[in-house]
N, C-alpha and C positions, 0 to 999 in steps of 0.2 A: 387434341390440344392445338392451339394456335402456335405457329413457329416462334413468335416473339416471347410468348410465355415460357415455352420450352427452353429457349436460350437463356432467359433470365433465371429460370429454375436451375439450369445446369451451372451457370456462373456462380450462383449462390452456393450450391453444393460444393463446387470446386474451391471456392473461396473459404468455406468452412473447413474443408479437408486440408487446405494449405496452411491454415493457422498454426503458428508455432507456440501458442499458449502464452505469448508475451503481450501484456497490455501496455502500449506505448504512452498512454496518458500519464501526466505527472500527478501523482496523488498528493504531493506536498503543496500546501497552500501558503505556508510560511515556515520560518525556522524558529527554533527555541533552544534553550540551553538546559538540558536535564541536570539535576543535581547528582552528587556522587552516589547516593543510594540508588537512584534510578538507573544510573549507568551500571552499577554492580548487579542490579536485578536483571537488566537487559542482557548483560554478559552471561549470567547464570542460566537464564532461560534459553538463550541461543546455544550455549555449549551443550546443554542437555538435549535440546532438539537435534543439534547436528550430530551428536554421538549416536542417537537413535535412528536418524534418517539420512545422514550424509552419504552412505554407500548407495542408497537408492537414487540420489539425485546427481552424483558426480561432482566435479569441481566447478561447474558453471551453472548459474552465476556465482561468483565468488562471495557475494554479500547476502546477508539475511536482514530483512526488515522486521524489527521486533516492536510489539506494542509495549511501550514503556510506562505510560501513565495516561490518565484522563486529565485534560486541561480544561480550565474554565474559560468561557468566552471573554474576550478582551476588546478594547477599543481598536478601531481601524480595521475590523474584520470584513465589513461589507464589501469594499472594493476587491479584496482578495477572493471573497466567495464568488462574486459575479464574474471574475476573470479566470476562475479555476476551470479545469477540464473535468473535475470529478466531485462536484458538490451537488449532484442531483437530489440527494436525499434532503438537503436543507431546503431547496426550492420546491420540492414536491409537497410541502405542507401548506402552501398557499400564503395568503397575506399575513397571517399571524406569525409566520416564520421570522419576520423582521425583529421580533422581540428576543430572539436567541433562546427562548425558553426550552426548545426541543433540540438545540444544537449540541451535538456530541463531538468534541475535539479530541483526537487521539494523538498523543505524543509518540513519535516513531524514532527509534534509534537504529542506526545501521551497524551491523556486526560483520567483521571481516573473518571469514572462515580460515584464512591462511595464517593470520596473526593471533587469532583467538581473543580479540578485543574489539570494542566498538571503535569506529573511525572518528577521531577527534572528539570534541566536546559539544558538538552541535547536533541537534536532532531536527526532526521535521514535524510540522503540524498537519494532520490529515482529518478530513471530515468523513469521506467515504474511504473504504479500504478494499483492496482486491480480494478475490476469493482465496481461501487458505491454500497455500502451496503455489499460488500463481506468481509469475515473475512480472514485475512492474517497475516503473520509475518512481523514485523518491528524490527530488532535487537532481543532483548530478549522478546519482547511483542507480544502477539496475540491480534490483534485489528480489529475492524470493520472500514473499510475505508469509511470516510464520505466526503472526498475531502474538499471543502470550506464550507460544512454544509448545502447547499441547499438541499431540498428534491428531491430525484431522483425517488421516487416510485409513 
């Protein structure tokens, strides 16, 4: 093998091995305000998930990102979509994607494992989500994505 190819291959392998499982991209494209029922649902899902899986993960990160609701497309989304770090699924559909017919918006609420409640009354809008159990950013929070709270492991 040529030396340059060997070096590139080694750097790729070392880079993958050094990965800490944290996706630093911001999965939030906007904020929204979940209603009381959605907040209660998110808290229940997160509590159940944390009771089953908390010992496996330990105390960090402190927050869980919970799939709270499906949101409908709304005005002013396009600039947020094109400036987002995580909306590849929207743009992968080609020119017809401008109609929002295949756009899935997920309402995400952040749950604090120390207090046992969601943080504030603000949630985040996400198009793509991390892999289940992965740690990622949602707005100002670094949280473990649990989706609807069902065990994935």
